[in-house]
All heavy atoms as an XYZ file, in Angstrom:
920
protein
N       0.780     -1.143     -0.111
C      -0.031      0.013     -0.037
C       0.846      1.213      0.042
O       1.989      1.344      0.621
C      -0.791     -0.001      1.250
C      -1.969      1.057      1.226
S      -3.269      0.751      2.594
C      -3.091      2.106      3.464
N       0.430      2.210     -0.804
C       1.318      3.509     -0.865
C       1.425      4.259      0.389
O       0.242      4.390      1.190
C       0.673      4.368     -2.024
N       2.609      4.839      0.645
C       2.663      5.609      1.971
C       1.836      6.960      1.658
O       1.944      7.429      0.471
C       4.110      6.018      2.174
C       4.944      4.762      2.418
C       4.787      4.308      3.842
C       5.701      3.184      4.173
N       5.703      2.805      5.648
N       1.209      7.346      2.651
C       0.433      8.713      2.597
C       1.149      9.941      3.110
O       1.624      9.882      4.264
C      -0.818      8.379      3.304
C      -1.936      9.343      2.945
C      -3.334      8.789      3.706
C      -4.393      9.796      3.459
N      -5.592      9.329      4.167
N       1.413     10.960      2.299
C       2.055     12.103      2.704
C       1.183     13.393      2.608
O       0.458     13.556      1.757
C       3.342     12.270      1.738
C       4.347     11.023      1.834
C       4.022     13.629      2.063
C       5.322     11.100      0.870
N       1.385     14.124      3.766
C       0.713     15.419      3.829
C       1.673     16.522      3.471
O       2.680     16.634      4.198
C       0.064     15.678      5.194
C      -0.662     16.973      5.485
C      -1.864     17.100      4.602
C      -1.013     17.106      7.004
N       1.359     17.288      2.416
C       2.197     18.412      2.152
C       1.435     19.679      2.371
O       0.238     19.909      2.245
C       2.532     18.439      0.603
O       1.429     18.654     -0.167
C       3.330     17.198      0.204
N       2.276     20.578      3.123
C       1.592     21.921      3.594
C       2.369     23.112      3.208
O       3.618     23.209      3.533
C       1.495     21.812      5.145
C       0.702     23.042      5.730
C       0.955     20.527      5.802
N       1.819     23.761      2.234
C       2.417     24.977      1.773
C       1.540     26.027      1.182
O       0.420     25.570      0.582
C       3.388     24.628      0.679
C       4.589     25.685      0.406
O       4.204     26.842      0.088
O       5.799     25.291      0.381
N       1.627     27.242      1.527
C       0.706     28.274      0.877
C       0.930     28.602     -0.467
O       0.082     29.191     -1.109
C       0.654     29.449      1.857
C       2.164     30.149      1.926
O       3.124     29.492      2.051
O       2.197     31.378      1.762
N       1.975     28.250     -1.105
C       2.270     28.493     -2.473
C       1.837     27.258     -3.305
O       2.270     26.103     -3.264
C       3.834     28.777     -2.655
N       0.848     27.525     -4.094
C       0.213     26.583     -5.019
C       1.221     25.857     -5.970
O       1.180     24.683     -6.026
C      -0.897     27.040     -5.795
N       2.119     26.694     -6.475
C       3.176     26.218     -7.309
C       4.120     25.077     -6.695
O       4.408     24.226     -7.218
C       4.085     27.292     -7.960
O       4.657     27.926     -6.972
N       4.356     25.405     -5.432
C       5.324     24.425     -4.693
C       4.563     23.152     -4.291
O       5.000     22.136     -4.457
C       5.785     25.098     -3.403
C       6.762     26.298     -3.685
C       6.549     24.089     -2.430
C       8.068     26.137     -4.329
N       3.346     23.427     -3.794
C       2.392     22.136     -3.699
C       2.314     21.283     -4.896
O       2.459     20.050     -4.793
C       1.047     22.565     -3.278
C       0.921     23.122     -1.760
C      -0.461     23.093     -1.203
N      -1.553     23.575     -2.148
C      -1.802     24.918     -2.261
N      -1.042     25.724     -1.533
N      -2.731     25.326     -3.039
N       2.100     22.006     -6.092
C       1.908     21.150     -7.203
C       3.290     20.446     -7.599
O       3.262     19.315     -7.931
C       1.575     22.052     -8.324
C       0.178     22.593     -8.330
C      -0.120     23.700     -9.286
O       0.778     24.369     -9.882
N      -1.438     23.990     -9.503
N       4.404     21.165     -7.425
C       5.831     20.524     -7.848
C       5.924     19.321     -6.835
O       6.487     18.240     -7.250
C       6.835     21.571     -7.692
C       6.883     22.459     -8.900
S       8.100     23.801     -8.824
C       9.374     23.214     -7.690
N       5.774     19.532     -5.514
C       6.005     18.479     -4.503
C       5.095     17.280     -4.820
O       5.567     16.179     -4.768
C       5.797     19.044     -3.138
C       5.776     17.961     -2.080
C       6.848     20.018     -2.781
N       3.654     17.668     -5.063
C       2.779     16.493     -5.318
C       3.169     15.820     -6.542
O       3.064     14.469     -6.523
C       1.376     17.045     -5.454
N       3.530     16.432     -7.534
C       3.928     15.839     -8.991
C       5.156     14.883     -8.614
O       5.107     13.761     -9.102
C       4.189     16.899     -9.792
C       4.724     16.253    -11.269
C       3.761     15.857    -12.118
C       6.006     16.269    -11.582
C       4.222     15.380    -13.342
C       6.441     15.764    -12.750
C       5.519     15.233    -13.632
N       6.101     15.372     -7.850
C       7.256     14.643     -7.629
C       6.988     13.269     -6.777
O       7.409     12.239     -7.144
C       8.344     15.383     -6.879
O       8.713     16.525     -7.578
C       9.653     14.565     -6.489
N       6.336     13.464     -5.750
C       5.916     12.411     -4.847
C       5.085     11.332     -5.520
O       5.041     10.207     -5.348
C       5.272     12.872     -3.546
C       6.280     13.705     -2.587
C       5.458     14.403     -1.455
C       7.411     12.847     -2.151
N       3.983     11.875     -6.186
C       2.972     10.965     -6.800
C       3.661     10.035     -7.892
O       3.368      8.992     -8.090
C       1.817     11.741     -7.538
C       0.847     12.263     -6.384
C      -0.346     13.081     -7.046
C      -1.261     13.702     -5.903
N      -2.242     14.654     -6.534
N       4.606     10.809     -8.498
C       5.580     10.066     -9.634
C       6.155      8.975     -9.045
O       6.503      8.058     -9.787
N       6.567      8.989     -7.852
C       7.272      7.989     -7.074
C       6.363      6.983     -6.391
O       6.849      6.098     -5.741
C       8.209      8.594     -6.094
N       4.944      7.175     -6.565
C       4.124      6.123     -5.991
C       3.577      6.453     -4.674
O       2.808      5.626     -4.113
N       3.769      7.726     -4.167
C       3.214      8.018     -2.890
C       1.800      8.707     -3.137
O       1.377      9.329     -4.184
C       4.063      9.105     -2.148
C       5.356      8.586     -1.860
C       6.517      8.950     -2.546
C       5.646      7.790     -0.689
C       7.738      8.448     -2.199
C       6.897      7.171     -0.406
C       7.998      7.591     -1.248
O       9.207      7.136     -0.883
N       0.933      8.500     -2.052
C      -0.347      9.171     -2.028
C      -0.081     10.480     -1.379
O       0.514     10.567     -0.308
C      -1.334      8.219     -1.212
C      -2.747      8.872     -1.201
C      -3.753      8.045     -0.422
O      -3.367      6.899     -0.149
O      -4.800      8.628      0.151
N      -0.602     11.472     -1.919
C      -0.493     12.714     -1.483
C      -1.735     13.626     -1.150
O      -2.678     13.617     -2.063
C       0.423     13.808     -2.488
C       0.715     15.133     -2.060
C       1.730     13.052     -2.822
N      -1.789     14.312     -0.018
C      -2.823     15.182      0.303
C      -2.263     16.567      0.585
O      -1.209     16.670      1.251
C      -3.577     14.654      1.643
C      -4.629     15.753      2.102
C      -4.250     13.317      1.362
N      -2.804     17.569      0.029
C      -2.229     18.909      0.016
C      -3.090     19.882      1.029
O      -4.297     19.652      1.095
C      -2.309     19.544     -1.334
C      -1.550     18.899     -2.381
C      -1.601     19.510     -3.695
O      -1.741     20.718     -3.912
O      -1.531     18.664     -4.661
N      -2.374     20.678      1.816
C      -3.011     21.642      2.665
C      -2.364     23.025      2.371
O      -1.249     23.168      1.966
C      -2.724     21.261      4.133
N      -3.300     24.055      2.398
C      -2.925     25.505      1.973
C      -2.201     26.195      3.076
O      -1.583     27.300      2.701
C      -4.139     26.135      1.496
C      -4.740     25.416      0.228
C      -5.215     26.313      2.481
N      -2.339     25.868      4.344
C      -1.549     26.508      5.405
C      -1.510     25.633      6.612
O      -1.995     24.493      6.549
C      -2.323     27.851      5.654
C      -3.800     27.740      6.144
O      -3.995     26.890      7.114
O      -4.526     28.516      5.666
N      -0.785     26.099      7.641
C      -0.569     25.231      8.838
C      -1.974     24.813      9.477
O      -2.050     23.666      9.873
N      -2.839     25.737      9.582
C      -4.246     25.405     10.147
C      -4.964     24.250      9.365
O      -5.455     23.192      9.922
C      -5.065     26.542     10.346
C      -6.343     26.225     11.104
C      -5.972     25.928     12.592
O      -5.389     26.570     13.329
N      -6.477     24.569     12.960
N      -4.795     24.380      7.975
C      -5.440     23.412      7.106
C      -4.869     22.158      7.304
O      -5.464     21.025      7.366
C      -5.486     23.910      5.618
C      -6.094     23.034      4.814
O      -7.193     22.399      5.066
O      -5.717     23.005      3.489
N      -3.348     22.181      7.410
C      -2.550     20.946      7.588
C      -2.859     20.205      8.926
O      -3.101     19.030      8.886
N      -3.033     21.112      9.903
C      -3.373     20.486     11.289
C      -4.801     19.727     11.143
O      -4.968     18.666     11.580
C      -3.385     21.443     12.308
C      -3.596     21.007     13.839
C      -2.649     19.949     14.228
C      -3.514     22.279     14.824
N      -5.703     20.469     10.623
C      -7.083     19.786     10.448
C      -7.137     18.526      9.651
O      -7.693     17.607     10.013
C      -8.126     20.827      9.859
C      -8.351     22.074     10.707
O      -8.053     22.049     11.955
N      -8.720     23.039     10.006
N      -6.349     18.582      8.510
C      -6.322     17.360      7.771
C      -5.496     16.219      8.328
O      -5.878     15.091      8.249
C      -5.684     17.638      6.381
C      -6.641     18.381      5.450
C      -6.109     18.755      4.149
C      -7.183     19.386      3.411
N      -6.790     20.147      2.137
N      -4.427     16.590      9.158
C      -3.636     15.549      9.913
C      -4.623     14.903     11.024
O      -4.485     13.736     11.191
C      -2.521     16.212     10.572
N      -5.368     15.696     11.620
C      -6.333     15.133     12.745
C      -7.433     14.234     12.189
O      -7.796     13.364     12.719
C      -6.990     16.418     13.491
C      -6.041     17.056     14.400
C      -6.722     18.163     15.184
C      -5.874     18.882     16.176
N      -6.619     20.021     16.823
N      -7.789     14.596     10.921
C      -8.860     13.792     10.293
C      -8.417     12.486      9.592
O      -9.249     11.766      9.036
C      -9.717     14.613      9.276
O      -8.909     14.933      8.191
N      -7.000     12.320      9.450
C      -6.568     10.950      8.849
C      -5.175     10.791      9.372
O      -4.765     11.485     10.290
N      -4.618      9.636      8.971
C      -3.323      9.339      9.442
C      -2.343      9.411      8.312
O      -2.553      8.766      7.288
C      -3.272      7.937     10.083
C      -1.841      7.417     10.669
C      -1.366      8.418     11.755
O      -2.047      8.754     12.737
N      -0.050      8.708     11.690
N      -1.166      9.998      8.445
C      -0.164     10.241      7.501
C       1.077      9.524      7.850
O       1.516      9.637      8.992
C       0.009     11.724      7.089
C      -1.121     12.327      6.476
C      -2.188     12.991      7.293
C      -1.399     12.283      5.175
C      -3.324     13.392      6.712
C      -2.628     12.748      4.461
C      -3.474     13.402      5.346
N       1.846      9.124      6.977
C       3.076      8.438      7.237
C       4.286      9.418      7.253
O       5.268      9.097      7.843
C       3.492      7.362      6.149
C       2.442      6.269      6.033
O       2.310      5.592      6.989
O       1.696      6.173      4.937
N       3.975     10.618      6.663
C       4.965     11.632      6.513
C       4.303     13.020      6.421
O       3.247     13.148      5.744
C       5.966     11.550      5.393
C       6.871     12.617      5.106
C       7.882     12.787      6.124
C       7.600     12.336      3.689
N       4.749     14.092      7.073
C       4.277     15.538      6.799
C       5.478     16.285      6.401
O       6.487     16.238      6.927
C       3.730     16.132      8.281
C       3.228     17.412      7.938
C       2.549     15.186      8.777
N       5.208     17.080      5.338
C       6.142     17.896      4.637
C       5.640     19.288      4.801
O       4.497     19.606      4.195
C       6.221     17.435      3.175
C       7.399     17.815      2.368
C       8.756     17.382      3.012
C       7.452     17.340      0.978
N       6.266     20.167      5.558
C       5.653     21.549      5.774
C       6.552     22.696      5.326
O       7.733     22.539      5.570
C       5.098     21.692      7.132
O       4.468     22.964      7.219
C       6.152     21.587      8.283
N       5.983     23.820      4.879
C       6.689     25.015      4.758
C       6.816     25.735      6.069
O       6.091     25.251      6.993
C       5.903     25.844      3.798
C       6.460     27.159      3.396
O       7.847     27.445      3.544
O       5.888     28.089      2.999
N       7.618     26.853      6.103
C       7.617     27.443      7.564
C       6.753     28.731      7.483
O       5.813     28.825      8.308
C       9.173     27.853      7.812
C       9.244     29.002      8.872
C       8.532     28.579     10.160
O       8.255     27.456     10.607
N       8.316     29.570     11.044
N       7.013     29.578      6.499
C       6.248     30.853      6.433
C       4.856     30.810      5.727
O       4.924     30.689      4.492
C       7.096     32.019      5.794
C       8.422     32.044      6.483
O       8.480     32.317      7.755
N       9.562     32.062      5.925
N       3.885     30.706      6.454
C       2.539     30.554      5.999
C       1.513     31.361      6.728
O       1.762     31.566      7.974
C       2.038     29.080      5.991
C       2.994     28.045      5.124
S       2.291     26.419      5.472
C       2.777     26.017      7.087
N       0.479     31.825      6.148
C      -0.584     32.516      6.964
C      -1.334     31.468      7.888
O      -1.294     30.263      7.727
C      -1.552     33.004      5.911
C      -1.372     32.130      4.715
C       0.082     31.815      4.749
N      -2.111     32.096      8.936
C      -2.688     31.291      9.854
C      -1.975     30.606     10.886
O      -2.170     30.663     12.021
C      -3.820     30.425      9.315
C      -4.878     31.150      8.386
C      -6.130     30.306      7.935
C      -7.016     31.180      7.203
N      -7.941     30.302      6.403
N      -1.041     29.692     10.478
C      -0.306     29.007     11.250
C       1.131     28.583     10.469
O       1.141     28.114      9.468
C      -0.879     27.667     11.772
C      -0.097     26.892     12.631
S      -0.725     25.155     13.060
C      -2.196     25.540     13.937
N       2.196     29.008     11.235
C       3.530     28.601     10.520
C       4.014     27.149     10.799
O       3.322     26.551     11.444
C       4.633     29.614     10.926
C       4.994     29.452     12.323
O       4.860     28.391     12.994
O       5.532     30.479     12.972
N       5.074     26.806     10.038
C       5.454     25.401     10.088
C       5.911     24.907     11.442
O       5.629     23.815     11.866
N       6.537     25.697     12.219
C       7.105     25.335     13.508
C       5.860     25.182     14.522
O       5.977     24.277     15.194
C       7.962     26.297     14.183
C       9.448     26.417     13.499
C      10.237     27.542     13.913
C      10.166     25.176     13.606
N       4.780     26.031     14.372
C       3.669     25.903     15.184
C       2.929     24.620     14.839
O       2.432     23.827     15.706
C       2.831     27.093     15.129
O       3.617     28.328     15.365
C       1.652     26.994     15.961
N       2.882     24.378     13.545
C       2.287     23.149     13.085
C       2.873     21.914     13.649
O       2.295     20.932     14.145
C       2.231     23.005     11.549
C       1.778     21.637     10.989
C       0.182     21.415     11.359
C       1.785     21.660      9.488
N       4.278     21.908     13.537
C       4.974     20.729     14.064
C       4.895     20.508     15.503
O       4.561     19.390     16.028
C       6.584     20.781     13.684
C       6.782     20.929     12.247
C       7.404     19.822     14.617
C       8.134     21.164     11.911
N       4.899     21.633     16.318
C       4.632     21.460     17.726
C       3.222     20.963     18.046
O       3.057     20.240     19.024
C       4.864     22.913     18.452
C       6.277     23.433     18.413
C       6.395     24.743     18.958
C       7.840     25.342     18.839
N       7.777     26.723     19.159
N       2.215     21.522     17.319
C       0.807     21.092     17.470
C       0.771     19.479     17.140
O       0.067     18.756     17.817
C       0.011     21.868     16.622
O      -0.047     23.096     16.991
N       1.349     19.127     16.068
C       1.329     17.674     15.592
C       1.970     16.765     16.598
O       1.469     15.691     17.094
C       1.985     17.448     14.245
C       1.209     17.986     13.046
C       1.985     17.912     11.770
C      -0.152     17.163     12.925
N       3.178     17.281     17.260
C       3.826     16.440     18.192
C       2.968     16.204     19.406
O       3.372     15.322     20.196
C       5.229     17.025     18.454
C       6.191     16.964     17.287
C       6.552     15.508     16.956
N       7.631     15.541     15.932
C       7.595     14.462     14.989
N       6.649     13.614     14.968
N       8.642     14.462     14.135
N       2.037     17.121     19.725
C       1.239     16.821     21.001
C       0.139     15.716     20.722
O      -0.372     15.205     21.640
C       0.465     18.004     21.355
O      -0.489     18.442     20.355
C       1.589     19.271     21.669
N       0.013     15.366     19.512
C      -1.097     14.300     19.274
C      -0.246     12.974     19.149
O       0.688     12.748     18.658
C      -1.619     14.508     17.763
C      -2.256     15.906     17.575
C      -2.663     16.010     16.070
C      -3.522     15.978     18.405
N      -0.847     11.901     19.875
C      -0.087     10.619     20.010
C       0.039     10.037     18.696
O       1.198      9.401     18.537
C      -1.328      9.801     20.850
C      -2.085     10.769     21.498
C      -2.112     12.048     20.644
N      -0.843     10.239     17.712
C      -0.634      9.486     16.462
C       0.542     10.163     15.621
O       1.024      9.532     14.702
C      -1.762      9.357     15.604
C      -2.420     10.792     15.000
C      -3.418     11.406     16.053
O      -3.277     11.361     17.123
N      -4.430     12.049     15.442
N       1.013     11.372     16.064
C       2.108     11.987     15.351
C       3.404     12.185     16.118
O       4.283     12.873     15.793
C       1.604     13.276     14.810
C       0.673     13.164     13.531
C      -0.772     13.270     13.795
C       1.076     12.789     12.380
C      -1.554     13.000     12.670
C       0.209     12.609     11.389
C      -1.048     12.816     11.511
O      -2.018     12.472     10.435
N       3.424     11.649     17.292
C       4.575     11.687     18.199
C       5.865     11.224     17.529
O       6.918     11.645     17.769
C       4.375     10.959     19.545
O       4.240      9.598     19.450
N       5.601     10.153     16.619
C       6.896      9.556     16.004
C       6.865      9.678     14.468
O       7.845      9.302     13.798
C       7.111      8.148     16.444
C       7.258      7.963     17.932
C       7.528      6.441     18.241
N       7.913      6.232     19.630
C       9.128      6.314     20.106
N      10.135      6.575     19.201
N       9.347      6.158     21.371
N       5.842     10.367     13.899
C       5.712     10.421     12.488
C       6.869     11.414     12.069
O       7.058     12.399     12.567
C       4.332     11.004     12.128
O       3.388     10.249     12.610
C       4.184     11.213     10.542
N       7.564     11.042     10.878
C       8.492     11.935     10.225
C       7.862     13.184      9.805
O       6.889     13.166      9.133
C       9.173     11.225      9.149
C       8.770      9.771      9.379
C       7.478      9.741     10.231
N       8.483     14.395     10.277
C       7.988     15.629      9.707
C       9.138     16.381      9.190
O      10.193     16.706      9.843
C       7.286     16.495     10.864
C       6.144     15.674     11.409
C       6.861     17.786     10.296
C       5.654     16.408     12.676
N       9.052     16.790      7.930
C      10.245     17.452      7.156
C       9.800     18.837      6.898
O       8.653     19.264      6.476
C      10.560     16.791      5.798
C      11.045     15.342      5.856
C      11.133     14.804      4.550
C      12.351     15.278      6.708
N      10.749     19.806      7.104
C      10.491     21.165      6.759
C      10.987     21.412      5.287
O      12.133     20.914      5.013
C      11.329     22.162      7.733
C      10.766     22.358      9.074
S       9.183     23.215      9.203
C       9.659     24.841      9.057
N      10.213     22.003      4.439
C      10.748     22.307      3.209
C      10.474     23.812      3.077
O       9.250     24.324      2.924
C       9.880     21.647      2.094
C      10.156     21.883      0.653
C      11.623     21.546      0.261
C       9.235     21.249     -0.378
N      11.435     24.569      3.206
C      11.350     26.149      3.346
C      12.524     26.902      2.739
O      13.511     26.345      2.550
C      11.310     26.471      4.886
O      11.081     27.814      5.043
C      12.503     25.930      5.675
N      12.342     28.153      2.514
C      13.359     29.026      2.050
C      14.238     29.504      3.245
O      15.394     29.944      3.127
C      12.929     30.279      1.402
O      12.069     30.920      2.357
C      12.186     30.063      0.155
N      13.975     29.177      4.468
C      14.573     29.448      5.640
C      15.805     28.536      5.891
O      15.624     27.335      5.726
C      13.819     29.325      6.919
C      12.613     30.192      7.012
C      13.031     31.637      7.417
O      14.040     31.894      7.938
O      12.002     32.646      7.290
N      17.029     29.078      5.905
C      18.138     28.238      6.086
C      19.176     28.584      7.101
O      20.234     28.023      7.223
C      18.973     28.128      4.660
O      19.313     29.353      4.367
N      18.735     29.487      7.990
C      19.667     29.981      8.971
C      19.842     28.931     10.060
O      18.909     28.121     10.304
C      19.179     31.245      9.601
O      17.952     31.097     10.393
N      21.078     28.960     10.737
C      21.238     28.001     11.811
C      20.116     28.210     13.028
O      19.735     27.200     13.579
C      22.655     28.234     12.429
C      23.798     27.644     11.329
O      23.333     26.869     10.566
O      24.844     28.114     11.480
N      19.811     29.398     13.244
C      18.716     29.715     14.296
C      17.460     29.023     13.899
O      16.891     28.449     14.707
C      18.567     31.229     14.304
C      17.498     31.599     15.363
O      17.702     31.326     16.545
O      16.499     32.375     15.116
N      16.982     29.200     12.778
C      15.785     28.477     12.321
C      15.859     26.957     12.401
O      14.946     26.420     12.717
C      15.364     28.928     10.903
C      14.671     30.205     10.796
S      13.101     30.362     11.814
C      12.059     29.173     11.042
N      17.059     26.408     11.893
C      17.225     24.982     11.969
C      17.173     24.515     13.483
O      16.721     23.417     13.795
C      18.518     24.579     11.230
C      18.374     24.721      9.833
C      19.690     24.303      9.141
C      19.578     24.531      7.637
N      20.692     24.360      6.897
N      17.749     25.307     14.275
C      17.870     24.985     15.786
C      16.352     25.026     16.272
O      15.894     24.180     17.082
C      18.714     25.969     16.482
N      15.469     25.955     15.901
C      14.168     25.921     16.347
C      13.335     24.783     15.770
O      12.595     24.232     16.422
C      13.504     27.300     15.828
C      13.920     28.544     16.578
C      13.308     29.705     15.975
C      13.819     31.098     16.843
N      13.373     32.227     16.266
N      13.769     24.360     14.590
C      13.123     23.244     13.978
C      13.490     21.974     14.736
O      12.596     20.998     14.983
N      14.741     21.769     15.214
C      15.153     20.619     15.946
C      14.412     20.720     17.265
O      13.934     19.617     17.795
C      16.706     20.631     16.167
C      17.440     20.077     15.024
C      18.870     19.896     15.404
N      19.691     20.981     15.595
C      20.175     21.892     14.576
N      20.038     21.631     13.449
N      20.760     22.961     15.002
N      14.271     21.835     17.893
C      13.631     22.065     19.231
C      12.140     21.680     19.117
O      11.581     21.140     19.970
C      13.783     23.426     19.673
N      11.488     21.956     17.810
C      10.157     21.583     17.678
C      10.151     20.157     17.268
O       8.836     19.481     17.148
C       9.534     22.429     16.595
N      11.159     19.376     17.172
C      11.126     17.919     16.712
C      11.004     17.676     15.341
O      10.319     16.628     15.022
C      10.270     17.096     17.719
C      10.757     17.176     19.194
C      10.098     16.442     20.201
N       9.674     15.033     19.716
C       8.518     14.492     20.067
N       7.616     15.167     20.701
N       8.203     13.300     19.605
N      11.374     18.538     14.398
C      11.290     18.355     12.989
C      12.277     17.164     12.756
O      13.396     17.106     13.362
C      11.676     19.555     12.212
N      11.870     16.317     11.817
C      12.791     15.123     11.539
C      13.974     15.592     10.698
O      15.143     15.072     10.678
C      12.073     14.076     10.774
O      10.912     13.771     11.652
C      12.772     12.748     10.606
N      13.631     16.574      9.788
C      14.716     17.022      8.683
C      14.326     18.282      8.181
O      13.303     18.879      8.407
N      15.249     18.938      7.339
C      15.182     20.288      6.870
C      15.587     20.170      5.365
O      16.787     19.946      5.243
C      16.081     21.200      7.697
C      15.781     22.625      7.568
C      16.055     23.465      6.475
C      14.946     23.333      8.452
N      15.632     24.714      6.818
C      15.069     24.654      7.956
C      14.343     23.040      9.692
C      14.334     25.743      8.659
C      13.661     24.108     10.306
C      13.701     25.306      9.845
N      14.825     20.533      4.543
C      15.115     20.831      2.975
C      14.894     22.322      2.711
O      13.936     22.883      3.041
C      14.259     19.955      2.124
C      14.514     18.405      2.398
C      13.235     17.722      2.002
C      15.654     17.976      1.601
N      15.922     22.800      1.849
C      15.799     24.196      1.583
C      15.288     24.246      0.073
O      15.703     23.574     -0.786
C      17.176     24.904      1.623
C      17.077     26.305      1.208
C      17.691     24.874      3.052
N      14.234     25.266     -0.139
C      13.849     25.532     -1.337
C      14.788     26.488     -2.130
O      15.434     27.327     -1.481
C      12.344     26.312     -1.299
C      11.394     25.471     -0.684
C      10.106     26.429     -0.821
C       8.950     25.984      0.127
N       7.985     27.025      0.244
N      14.898     26.461     -3.433
C      14.201     25.578     -4.301
C      14.703     24.235     -4.127
O      16.014     24.057     -3.980
C      14.482     26.017     -5.711
C      15.695     26.863     -5.583
C      15.717     27.512     -4.186
N      13.849     23.155     -4.235
C      14.304     21.767     -3.931
C      14.611     21.021     -5.233
O      14.121     21.301     -6.225
C      13.249     21.057     -3.254
C      12.067     20.739     -3.831
C      11.927     19.503     -4.515
C      11.031     21.654     -3.887
C      10.724     19.080     -5.130
C       9.818     21.309     -4.656
C       9.643     20.037     -5.221
N      15.586     19.977     -5.086
C      15.868     19.116     -6.195
C      14.930     17.985     -5.904
O      15.011     17.347     -4.983
C      17.297     18.813     -5.951
C      17.698     17.659     -7.055
O      17.004     17.377     -7.883
O      18.861     17.064     -6.837
N      14.168     17.619     -6.965
C      13.088     16.574     -6.853
C      13.830     15.287     -6.462
O      13.407     14.471     -5.669
C      12.531     16.397     -8.215
C      12.514     17.824     -8.832
C      13.982     18.433     -8.244
N      15.012     14.920     -7.018
C      15.739     13.681     -6.736
C      16.171     13.825     -5.315
O      16.081     12.568     -4.565
C      16.974     13.494     -7.564
N      16.614     14.749     -4.741
C      17.004     15.038     -3.318
C      15.828     14.732     -2.451
O      15.826     14.031     -1.408
C      17.681     16.342     -3.075
C      18.177     16.523     -1.676
C      19.390     15.685     -1.388
C      19.833     16.046      0.103
N      20.759     15.063      0.588
N      14.655     15.399     -2.829
C      13.279     15.272     -1.973
C      13.059     13.768     -1.914
O      12.750     13.258     -0.799
C      12.284     16.084     -2.634
C      10.925     15.869     -2.024
C      10.853     16.478     -0.588
C       9.887     16.674     -2.727
N      13.065     13.160     -2.967
C      12.628     11.717     -2.949
C      13.607     10.849     -2.222
O      13.204      9.957     -1.461
C      12.539     11.121     -4.447
C      11.358     11.621     -5.266
C      11.405     11.141     -6.653
C      10.053     11.273     -4.627
N      14.884     11.139     -2.272
C      15.967     10.535     -1.470
C      15.629     10.573     -0.034
O      15.739      9.793      0.820
C      17.351     11.013     -1.727
C      18.453     10.312     -1.141
C      19.768     11.175     -1.402
O      19.940     11.506     -2.624
O      20.540     11.530     -0.476
N      15.431     11.825      0.459
C      15.197     12.104      1.840
C      13.834     11.538      2.388
O      13.794     10.933      3.411
C      15.238     13.677      2.231
C      14.709     13.985      3.541
C      16.509     14.301      1.913
N      12.772     11.582      1.462
C      11.590     10.968      1.831
C      11.629      9.493      2.000
O      11.229      8.865      3.018
C      10.483     11.374      0.802
C       9.332     10.470      0.954
C      10.078     12.776      0.973
N      12.448      8.807      1.097
C      12.520      7.419      1.062
C      13.338      7.074      2.426
O      13.002      6.015      3.109
C      13.313      6.931     -0.134
C      13.455      5.501     -0.342
C      14.087      4.983     -1.621
C      14.178      3.581     -1.757
N      14.826      3.286     -3.019
N      14.273      7.809      2.773
C      15.073      7.521      3.918
C      14.313      7.673      5.236
O      14.443      6.727      5.997
C      16.257      8.592      3.909
C      17.460      8.429      5.038
C      18.458      9.337      4.920
C      19.509      9.129      5.990
N      20.384     10.184      5.899
N      13.571      8.667      5.445
C      12.763      8.887      6.637
C      11.596      7.832      6.720
O      11.228      7.553      7.731
C      12.324     10.305      6.947
C      13.436     11.218      6.990
C      11.380     10.798      5.930
N      11.170      7.440      5.437
C      10.004      6.469      5.566
C      10.544      5.029      5.857
O       9.667      4.015      6.058
C       9.115      6.527      4.272
C       8.225      7.766      4.322
C       7.547      7.966      2.935
C       7.275      7.791      5.448
N      11.816      4.752      5.671
C      12.403      3.425      5.873
C      12.189      2.485      4.754
O      11.363      2.495      3.928
C-alpha cells in the first residue's frame, strides 16, 4: 500500500511540484494550503509523513510541528521542513520543535525523494 504524505504550503506552485514529484514515485499525496489546514487534515486522517513550509498565513510550520507532536498518532511520524529558511537559528528552532529533517527551497526533486525514502524506511 502506498505511503500517505501530507504536504503543507501556501504556495500553489510548490504544492503542485511536490505533489507531482511524490505521486510520480508512487506516494499518495494530500495537500493543505496553510498550517491550520494541515493540522485539520492531519487530525482527520493518518499520514506516514508530513512535509511543511515554515512561512505561511494562519499557522507557521514550527507551530504546526509543535501541534502535531502533541497528538499521540504524530509523536513519532517523520515531519520534514521544506522552506526558504536556512539560518542556523531557524534550523535549531526546527530541531527544538522535533522536526525530523530540513530541506531548503528551491528543492531538487531527486534529493526530495531520497530524503523521503530515507525517513519512511
